[in-house]
N, C-alpha and C positions, 0 to 999 in steps of 0.2 A: 658365078655369084658365090662369094665367100660367106662364111657363117655370120659375120658381123652385119652383112647386108640383109640377112633374113630376120635378125632380131631388131625389134623396135620396142621402145619403152616410152610411154607417154605419162606425163604427170602435170599437175597444175599446182600453183602456189598462190596464196593470197598474202600480201604483206603490206605494211604501212610505210615501208622504206621508200625513199625516192629512187628514181632510176639512176641518178648519179651516185648515190650511196651504194647501190648494188654493183655498178661498174667499178667503183673504187675498191670494193671488197674483192672482186674478181682479180683486178690488177694486183692487189696486195698478195693474193693467193699465188698468182703467177710468179711474183718476185721471190717469195719465201719457200716455194715448194721444192723439196729435194727428193731424190730417188727413194729414200727410206720411208717417205710418206705412203708409198704404194704397198708397204707391208701391211697396212690397215685395209681390210676388205672394203670398207665403205669410203675410201679415199676418193676425192674428186680430182680429176686430172684437169687442173685449171688451164694448162697450156693447150688443151684441145678446144677450149671455148674461144670462139671468134666473134 
């Protein structure tokens, strides 16, 4: 078992956005994300979202 398998992070979010709006935002993030985005500690890796 690797380190990543031992770490779990749970969170919850309440939003008034529609599901389709959220999916569109994730897809846009996947299209526009570059490797330099990961220089920011709080960057989201959109390509890991399935």
